[in-house]
N, C-alpha and C positions, 0 to 999 in steps of 0.2 A: 785861805781859802773863804767862799763866800756860800750862801744858801744856793745860788744857782749852780755851783759846781756838784750840789748833791742832786738834782734833777733827773729823774729816771733811775737814779740809784738807791735812794732812800726816801728822796722827797716828790711830790707832784706839785705842780702850781695851781692854784684856785684863785677864785676871787675874795677879796677879804670880803667878811659878811657881819656886818654889825648885829643881825639878828643871833647868829652864832655865837659870836662874841660875848652878848649879852646872857644868853643861856649858859655858856660854860662857865662865866664869871659867878652866876647866882649857884649853879649846882656846886663850883668849888666852895663858894660860902657855906651852902649848907653842909659840905662834907668836913670843911673846917670846924664848924659848929658841932658836928657829930662827933670829930675826933677829942673834943674836949668833953665828952659825957664820961663821968666818972664810974659810972656802972658798966661800962663796956670793958672787955678784956682789953689787954695790950695789942693783942694781935688786931682786934675789931678798931682800936683808935689808929692803930698804926696804919691799917688798909683805908680807912677814911682819909686819913691827912696824905697818903701816899696817892689816891686817887684825886684829891685835889690838885696837887702837884702835877699831875699829868694833865688834868684840865686846864691849868693855867698855863702849860706849856703849849698845849695845842692852841690856845688863845695867841701865843706870842708868836706860833708859826703863821697862824691864819692871817694875823695883821700884818704880816710881811708877805702875803701872797702864797703861801705853802700849806702843805699839810704831809704828814708822814704817809707812808706807803704802808698801809696796815697789812697788806696781802704779804709783805715780806718781814723776815723776822728781824728784831732788833728795833721795831719802831718806838718803843719805851726809850731805848738808849738812845736814838736818834732824836727823840723830842727834847730829852734832857742836855744831851751834849750840843744841841744848837742853840741853847738859851744865850750863849755868851755872843753868837752872832744875830741872833732875832732881835735881844732887847739888853744887850749889852751887860748881860750877869755877869759880874767877877768869877773868874776862873776857880777860884776858893771855893765859891757857892756851887758850881757844877759840879766839882769834886764830892762835896758833901751830898748832893743831890744824887749822884751815880753811885755813892755808896749805898744810899737808902735804895734805890733800885734792885741792886743786888743783894741787900738784906730781903726785900720783898720776894726776889726770886728765890733764896732759899728757904723762904717761910711757905711761899707758896708750892713749891715743887719738890722740897726734901722736909717738910713738916717740922723745920727749926722753930723753937719757939722764940717770940719777941720780947725783949725784955723792956721794962717799963722806959728805961732810960733811951732806948730806941724809939719808943712809941712818942716821947717828948720831943726828941730831935726832929722826928717828921712832922710833928705838927708844928715846932718853930718853924722849920724851913719852909712849910707849905704856906704860913703867914708870911714869912719875909718875903718869899716869891710872889704872892698874891698882891702884897703891898709894892713891890718893884714894879710889876707889870702894870699895875693901874697907874703909877706914877709914870712910866714909858708911853702908856696909850694917850695919858693926858698931854702929855709933851709932844709927840709923834703922831698919834693917829687919833684924836679928839673926836672926829667925826665917826670912829667906832663906838664910842660911848653914848 
């Protein structure tokens, strides 16, 4: 499967945009910083870290000339599950990120509590994804940095 196979189903073609990439990477950095604030609840630290994951996943798609179709359900799932295709993220990392997405859904839509360990895992995953995508951009799309 390629990203092109998902055109019209869950992805749309776009022009890669340096300004978009810069804004989303800066926003992800802010969210990663917020996720480290000890005074926040585990839920808010998790939310900030998860938001950073989504922002970086959107950067990965944009750098390849795609974006999720947000008008269709499952755009978070698509953004995460295409990371292996967009930036070569190992499948083991994609599985962890998808589990965090499911945890976020349970918290947001069922009111489940976020344990401190889940907030910490989400932060670590956000930091690792940010680093991975920055390295990928430097190697494959330095024109977007």
